[in-house]
C-alpha positions as CSV (number, residue, x, y, z in Angstrom):
1,M,13.4,32.0,8.5
2,Q,14.9,29.8,5.8
3,K,14.0,31.0,2.3
4,L,12.3,28.8,-0.3
5,K,14.7,28.0,-3.1
6,K,14.2,26.5,-6.6
7,R,14.4,22.8,-6.1
8,N,15.7,20.0,-8.2
9,K,13.8,16.8,-8.7
10,I,13.8,14.5,-5.7
11,Y,15.6,11.3,-6.7
12,G,15.2,12.4,-10.3
13,L,11.5,11.7,-10.1
14,G,9.3,14.0,-8.1
15,V,9.0,17.8,-7.6
16,N,8.9,19.4,-4.2
17,D,6.4,22.2,-5.1
18,A,5.5,23.1,-1.5
19,D,5.0,26.7,-0.7
20,Y,6.6,26.2,2.7
21,I,9.8,24.8,4.2
22,V,9.4,21.0,4.5
23,K,12.7,20.3,6.2
24,S,14.6,22.6,8.6
25,K,17.3,22.2,11.2
26,S,16.0,21.7,14.7
27,I,17.3,23.6,17.7
28,L,17.6,20.2,19.4
29,G,19.8,18.8,16.6
30,G,18.8,16.9,13.5
31,Y,15.9,18.1,11.3
32,D,12.2,18.9,11.7
33,V,10.5,17.3,8.7
34,C,6.9,17.7,7.5
35,P,5.2,14.3,8.0
36,Y,3.6,14.5,4.6
37,Y,6.9,15.2,3.0
38,R,8.6,12.4,4.9
39,V,6.2,9.8,3.5
40,W,6.4,11.2,0.0
41,E,10.2,11.3,0.0
42,N,10.5,7.8,1.3
43,M,8.2,6.6,-1.5
44,M,10.5,8.3,-4.0
45,A,13.6,6.8,-2.4
46,R,12.2,3.2,-2.6
47,V,11.3,3.4,-6.2
48,H,14.5,5.2,-7.2
49,K,16.9,2.9,-5.4
50,A,15.2,-0.2,-6.8
51,S,15.4,1.0,-10.4
52,K,18.9,2.4,-10.1
53,H,20.6,-0.2,-7.9
54,G,18.3,-3.2,-8.0
55,Y,18.5,-3.5,-4.2
56,S,15.0,-5.0,-3.8
57,S,13.1,-7.3,-6.1
58,K,9.9,-6.2,-4.3
59,Y,10.1,-2.8,-6.1
60,D,11.1,-4.0,-9.5
61,E,9.0,-2.3,-12.1
62,V,7.1,-0.3,-9.5
63,E,6.0,3.1,-10.7
64,I,4.6,6.3,-9.2
65,D,1.5,7.9,-10.7
66,E,2.3,11.1,-12.5
67,E,0.0,13.1,-10.3
68,W,2.0,12.0,-7.2
69,L,5.2,13.2,-8.7
70,S,4.0,16.5,-7.3
71,F,4.5,16.7,-3.6
72,M,1.6,19.0,-3.0
73,N,-0.8,16.7,-4.9
74,F,0.3,13.8,-2.7
75,R,0.0,15.9,0.4
76,Q,-3.6,16.8,-0.5
77,W,-4.5,13.2,-0.8
78,M,-2.6,12.1,2.4
79,K,-4.4,14.8,4.4
80,S,-7.7,13.2,3.5
81,Q,-6.6,9.8,4.8
82,N,-6.4,8.2,8.3
83,W,-2.6,8.2,8.2
84,E,-1.3,8.8,11.7
85,N,0.9,6.0,13.1
86,K,0.3,4.0,9.9
87,Q,2.3,3.0,6.8
88,L,1.7,3.7,3.1
89,D,0.8,0.4,1.3
90,K,0.4,-0.2,-2.4
91,D,-0.3,-3.9,-2.4
92,L,-3.7,-4.5,-0.7
93,M,-5.8,-2.2,-2.9
94,G,-3.7,-2.5,-6.1
95,N,-1.4,-4.9,-7.8
96,G,1.7,-3.8,-6.0
97,K,3.2,-2.1,-9.0
98,L,1.8,1.4,-8.7
99,Y,1.8,4.2,-6.1
100,S,-1.4,6.1,-6.8
101,A,-4.5,7.5,-5.0
102,K,-6.6,4.5,-6.2
103,S,-4.1,1.8,-5.4
104,C,-2.7,3.0,-2.0
105,V,-4.0,3.0,1.5
106,F,-2.6,3.6,5.0
107,L,-2.4,0.4,7.2
108,S,-1.2,-0.1,10.7
109,P,2.3,-1.5,10.9
110,E,1.0,-4.8,12.3
111,L,-1.5,-5.4,9.5
112,N,1.0,-4.3,6.9
113,K,3.4,-6.9,8.2
114,A,0.7,-9.5,8.4
115,L,0.2,-9.0,4.6
116,V,3.9,-9.3,3.8
117,V,4.9,-10.1,0.3
118,R,8.1,-11.8,-0.5
119,N,9.7,-12.2,-3.9
120,G,6.5,-11.0,-5.5
121,Y,4.3,-13.6,-4.0
122,K,2.0,-13.5,-1.1
123,Q,3.5,-15.5,1.7
124,T,0.6,-17.9,2.4
125,M,2.4,-21.1,3.5
126,G,4.5,-20.8,6.6
127,V,5.3,-24.5,6.6
128,S,8.8,-26.0,6.3
129,W,10.6,-29.3,7.0
130,D,12.4,-29.4,10.3
131,T,15.5,-31.5,9.4
132,E,16.7,-31.7,13.0
133,R,13.5,-33.1,14.4
134,G,12.3,-34.9,11.3
135,R,8.8,-33.2,11.3
136,W,6.9,-30.5,9.5
137,M,7.0,-27.2,11.3
138,M,4.2,-24.5,11.1
139,A,5.5,-21.0,12.0
140,I,3.4,-17.9,12.3
141,S,3.9,-14.5,14.0
142,R,0.8,-12.8,15.6
143,H,0.7,-9.6,17.6
144,G,4.5,-9.6,17.9
145,K,4.6,-13.2,19.2
146,K,5.9,-16.2,17.3
147,L,4.2,-19.6,17.4
148,N,5.8,-22.8,16.2
149,K,4.1,-26.2,16.0
150,R,5.3,-29.5,14.6
151,F,3.4,-32.2,12.8
152,D,4.0,-35.6,11.3
153,D,1.9,-34.8,8.2
154,K,2.5,-31.7,6.0
155,S,-1.2,-31.3,5.3
156,E,-1.9,-31.0,9.0
157,A,0.8,-28.3,9.4
158,M,-0.6,-26.4,6.4
159,F,-4.2,-26.6,7.7
160,E,-3.1,-25.3,11.1
161,Y,-1.2,-22.4,9.5
162,C,-4.2,-21.5,7.2
163,K,-6.6,-21.6,10.2
164,L,-4.4,-19.4,12.4
165,R,-3.6,-17.0,9.6
166,I,-7.2,-16.5,8.7
167,R,-8.1,-15.7,12.3
168,Y,-5.2,-13.3,12.6
169,I,-6.0,-11.3,9.5
170,M,-9.7,-11.2,10.3
171,S,-8.9,-9.8,13.8
172,F,-8.0,-6.5,12.0
173,M,-11.4,-6.2,10.4
174,H,-13.2,-4.7,13.3
175,S,-11.0,-1.5,13.1
176,S,-10.8,-1.3,9.3
177,T,-13.0,0.4,6.7
178,P,-15.5,-1.6,4.6
179,E,-13.2,-1.1,1.5
180,I,-10.2,-2.5,3.3
181,N,-12.2,-5.4,4.8
182,S,-13.4,-6.3,1.3
183,K,-9.8,-6.6,0.1
184,L,-8.8,-8.6,3.3
185,L,-11.5,-11.1,2.4
186,D,-10.1,-11.4,-1.1
187,Y,-6.6,-11.9,0.5
188,I,-7.6,-14.8,2.7
189,R,-9.7,-16.6,0.1
190,P,-6.9,-18.9,-1.0
191,L,-6.3,-19.8,2.6
192,K,-10.0,-20.5,3.2
193,N,-10.1,-22.6,0.1
194,Y,-7.2,-24.7,1.3
195,E,-8.8,-25.1,4.7
196,W,-12.1,-26.2,3.2
197,T,-10.4,-28.7,0.9
198,Y,-8.4,-30.2,3.8
199,R,-11.6,-30.6,5.9
200,Q,-13.4,-32.3,3.0
201,M,-10.4,-34.7,2.5
202,L,-10.3,-35.5,6.2
203,K,-14.1,-36.1,6.2
204,I,-13.8,-38.5,3.2
205,H,-10.9,-40.3,4.9
206,R,-12.8,-40.8,8.1
207,E,-15.9,-42.0,6.3
208,T,-14.0,-44.5,4.1
209,P,-14.0,-48.0,5.6
210,N,-10.6,-49.6,6.0
211,E,-9.9,-52.4,3.6
212,G,-8.7,-55.8,4.7
């Protein structure tokens, strides 16, 4: 059996203080890795690479809670979570700048992708101008399938996108915890506000008599 050795800091940040071997060579080739350690090490890698190489603006200024710099502390927390076949997320429950027990949760890959954040902003408007066809295009991906629709009016395209995105995100709520559902409702509130505003504008337009 491989002996435990004194370890250096992982990516210059965390300490692998496990009292067991977290990574060992497999008889089938490659390595057998503790699932808790794999998640913890990947978290360290993302923060380290962003700070040292600036490879992703998404992780600029992202920090790890001091308690989680200990692998065994992180492992204890992860064991208490519903984590299998899910991904560690720091954005939904927190501000996206801290990995900690209070700001992190495990989400399904599909929900995590649905809540994608680009360049530090929530991607809420999947509407762009289709130069080739001269129309506004609404694009959304749901359950692995992409849907594109084109409109003459930008407001109509944005309304359709908001409506579909709201329905898509809410479809995850039947299998999520009340705490996650509360955050999902916060997440879609800007979309619902836009949808409501558009409906009111449309109602006023229809009720306003034509002049002339």
